[in-house]
N, C-alpha and C positions, 0 to 999 in steps of 0.2 A: 504494500500500499504506500503510495507517495505521501510526502509530508502534508500536502493540502487536503488529501482525503482523510488522512488520520486526524487532522485538525477538525475537519467537519464531522467526523465520527465523534470526537470527544465533545464538540458543542452539542450534538444531538443527545448524548448521554446525560449532559447537565441540564438540558432543557427543562425537565420536570422540577428543577430546583430554582427556577427563575432565570432571568437573563444574565448572561456573562458576555464580557468583552474580550476578545483574543487579539492581542497586538504583536507584531513582529518585533523581536528583540534578540540581539546577540546570536544570530544564526538559528534561532528557534522561535518559540512563542511564549508570551506571558498571558496568563489567564487571570482576569479581573472580575470580581463581584462587588458591586457597590463601591468601585474605586479602590479596593483592596486586592492586592496580588495574591491569589490563592493557589496558583498552579503554574507549572512550566511544561511545555511540550518540546522535546529535543530528541531528534533522531527517531521519531515514531514511538516515543515513550512518554508517558504522562507521569508527572511527579505532583504531588499535593503538598502544600505548606503544612508543617508540623510544628507542634510545641511540646513541652515537657509532659502534657497530659495525653498526647496522641502518639508520640514517637515509638512507644512500646508496642503499640497496636500494630503499626507498620512492620516493626521488627518481627513480631510474632508470625507473620505471614512470609517472612524471608525477603522482605523488601529491602532495598538498598537506597541510600541517601544520594542525592545529586552532587557529583564532583566534577570540577573542571579544573584545567591547569591555566595558571596565570603567573607570568614572569618565572617560569620554571618550578613553580610550587603547586601542590594540589590544594585546592580550596573546596571545602565541604559546606554546603548550604543545608539549611532545615527543611528541605523538600525531599519527600520519599516517593520512590516509584511505586505506582499502582500496577500491580501484576495483571497480566492479561486475563487469568481466570477470575479475578475480582471484577475487572471491567465487564466481563460477560455475564455477571450475575445480575 
């Protein structure tokens, strides 16, 4: 599935929860709800924002955090991958 098709698929999945805005950013997409960034789409993978109360939930499914390289160092963000089997549910 190409990046645009995957992005449209994610927007359809989120539709029942109200409108979201998807913006191009840094070679991927940012997902915003009510002006707050709640997710990232990068390389046909969806990541949701997490905090101390939800990151263990993502870990329990074997999810991984969003990591990118900047200036030769790995940077880990508090966004966690939504696994395909969860997206299909």
